[in-house]
PAFI-365524 format. One record per residue (C-alpha): residue in three letters; x, y, z. Coordinates in pm, 1 decimal, decimal comma. Each point is the difference from the previous one (the first is absolute). Example, Ala and Ser with C-alpha at 12.3 -4.5 7.8 and 13.67 -1.06 7.14 Angstrom:
BEGIN
> type / xx / yy / zz
> ALA / 1230,0 / -450,0 / 780,0
> SER / 137,0 / 344,0 / -66,0
//
This chain:
BEGIN
> type / xx / yy / zz
> MET / -1728,2 / -22,4 / -631,9
> SER / 145,0 / -215,5 / -272,5
> PRO / 29,3 / -373,7 / 62,7
> ARG / 378,5 / 21,3 / -6,4
> ARG / 2,1 / 276,5 / 261,4
> ALA / -247,8 / -196,2 / 212,0
> LEU / 230,5 / -300,8 / -6,7
> VAL / 297,1 / 219,2 / 96,0
> VAL / -195,1 / 148,4 / 292,0
> LEU / -107,4 / -348,0 / 106,1
> ALA / 357,6 / -129,0 / -15,3
> ALA / 133,7 / 301,3 / 192,5
> SER / -266,8 / -52,9 / 264,8
> LEU / 93,5 / -364,5 / 40,7
> VAL / 369,6 / 91,2 / 23,5
> THR / -85,9 / 253,5 / 271,5
> LEU / -192,4 / -262,4 / 196,5
> PHE / 285,9 / -246,8 / -35,5
> GLY / 249,4 / 266,9 / 105,7
> HIS / -210,1 / 66,7 / 307,6
> LEU / 9,1 / -366,6 / 96,7
> VAL / 376,5 / -17,2 / -52,0
> LEU / 59,4 / 315,6 / 203,1
> VAL / -211,3 / -126,2 / 289,8
> ARG / 198,1 / -324,4 / -3,6
> LEU / 331,6 / 188,8 / -4,0
> MET / -108,1 / 212,9 / 293,1
> ALA / -106,8 / -304,7 / 196,8
> HIS / 324,2 / -179,3 / -76,6
> GLY / 212,2 / 300,2 / 95,2
> HIS / -193,9 / 69,1 / 319,2
> VAL / -38,0 / 360,5 / -110,8
> ALA / -261,8 / 84,9 / 262,9
> HIS / 228,1 / -123,5 / 277,0
> VAL / 292,7 / 197,5 / -138,2
> LEU / -205,9 / 318,8 / -28,1
> LEU / -144,1 / -36,0 / 349,3
> GLY / 332,6 / -106,9 / 147,2
> SER / 175,9 / 314,6 / -113,2
> GLY / -174,8 / 196,1 / 275,0
> ASN / 76,0 / 371,4 / -11,2
> GLY / 288,0 / -47,8 / -241,8
> ALA / -26,7 / -0,9 / -375,3
> PRO / -100,9 / -336,6 / -144,1
> PRO / 221,9 / -169,3 / -256,2
> ILE / -57,6 / 158,9 / -340,1
> GLY / -67,4 / -334,3 / -169,5
> ALA / -281,8 / -89,9 / 237,1
> ALA / -148,1 / 349,2 / -21,8
> LEU / 4,1 / 0,4 / -380,3
> LEU / -154,5 / -346,4 / -9,7
> ALA / -278,6 / 115,7 / 231,5
> VAL / -68,6 / 311,1 / -208,9
> ALA / -4,5 / -208,6 / -318,2
> LEU / -248,9 / -237,8 / 156,9
> VAL / -229,5 / 284,5 / 104,1
> LEU / 2,1 / 148,4 / -350,4
> LEU / -44,4 / -334,5 / -172,1
> ARG / -273,8 / -102,1 / 241,4
> PHE / -185,1 / 324,7 / -71,7
> ALA / 19,7 / -69,8 / -373,0
> ALA / -99,0 / -365,3 / 45,8
> VAL / -300,0 / 78,7 / 219,5
> VAL / -129,9 / 324,4 / -150,0
> LEU / 109,3 / 25,6 / -363,6
> VAL / 40,5 / -355,9 / -126,6
> PRO / -359,5 / -125,2 / 54,4
> GLY / -139,1 / 291,6 / -201,2
> ALA / 258,9 / -47,2 / -272,5
> ILE / -78,3 / -371,2 / -24,3
> LEU / -374,5 / 62,9 / -18,1
> ALA / 44,7 / 272,1 / -263,7
> ALA / 224,6 / -223,2 / -211,6
> LEU / -239,3 / -294,2 / 24,5
> ALA / -297,7 / 222,1 / -85,4
> SER / 183,8 / 133,5 / -302,7
> LEU / 90,8 / -349,2 / -117,8
> LEU / -357,5 / -119,8 / 52,1
> ALA / -136,8 / 296,7 / -195,1
> GLU / 242,2 / -74,9 / -281,0
> LEU / -112,6 / -364,4 / -7,4
> GLN / -367,0 / 97,7 / -13,5
> SER / 38,9 / 249,4 / -282,6
> PRO / 334,2 / -37,5 / -176,7
> GLY / 124,5 / 296,5 / -196,4
> THR / -235,6 / 252,3 / 159,1
> ARG / 185,1 / 278,0 / 176,1
> ILE / -147,1 / 269,1 / 219,0
> THR / 205,8 / 313,5 / -34,8
> SER / -51,7 / 325,9 / 175,6
> GLY / -24,2 / 297,1 / -226,9
> THR / -210,2 / 294,4 / -101,0
> GLY / -252,1 / -198,3 / -197,5
> THR / 68,3 / 183,9 / -326,1
> SER / 107,4 / -187,3 / -305,8
> SER / 275,4 / 245,9 / -84,6
> GLY / 142,5 / -4,8 / 351,1
> VAL / -34,5 / 378,8 / 24,8
> ALA / -236,1 / 109,6 / 271,3
> GLY / -187,9 / 304,4 / -114,7
> SER / -337,0 / 157,6 / 30,9
> ALA / -246,0 / 112,4 / -258,9
> ALA / -26,0 / 369,0 / -80,4
> GLY / -191,7 / 188,2 / 264,9
> THR / 13,0 / -274,1 / 262,2
> GLY / 325,4 / 92,6 / 169,5
> ALA / 32,3 / 58,3 / 369,9
> SER / 168,7 / 336,2 / -38,0
> ILE / -163,0 / 311,9 / 144,7
> GLU / 240,7 / 246,5 / -160,6
> GLY / -268,8 / 161,0 / -215,4
> ARG / -208,5 / 112,5 / 294,7
> GLY / 54,6 / 352,6 / 113,8
> THR / -130,6 / 215,6 / 281,5
> LYS / -69,3 / 320,7 / -194,8
//
C-alpha cells in the first residue's frame, strides 16, 4: 500500500469513528430507542428506524473493519519509514512480466495416449 493510500485509509477510518460518535449522540438526543419501543405493534417512525439502521451499519464498520484498516495503514506507513522507496509487488517473478514455462516442463498431459 502506498503511503498516500495508507493516509487516505487512516483518514477514512477516523471519519468513520467520528461519524459513529456523532450518530450515537444523535440517537441519544432524539430518544430513538424510546420511540422505537413505544411504537408497539405499529410501524415506527421512518426517521427513527433509518437512524437505528444507520447506527447498526456504522457500528459494525467501526468495530469490525476500522481497527484492521487502521492497523494495516499504520503498518504500511511504518514499513515505508523503515525502507523508503522499496515496494513489494505481487507478480509472477519473471522480469518480462510474462509467466511461462521452459520447454518440456509444462503441466499439460495432452501428449499421453492410451493406445
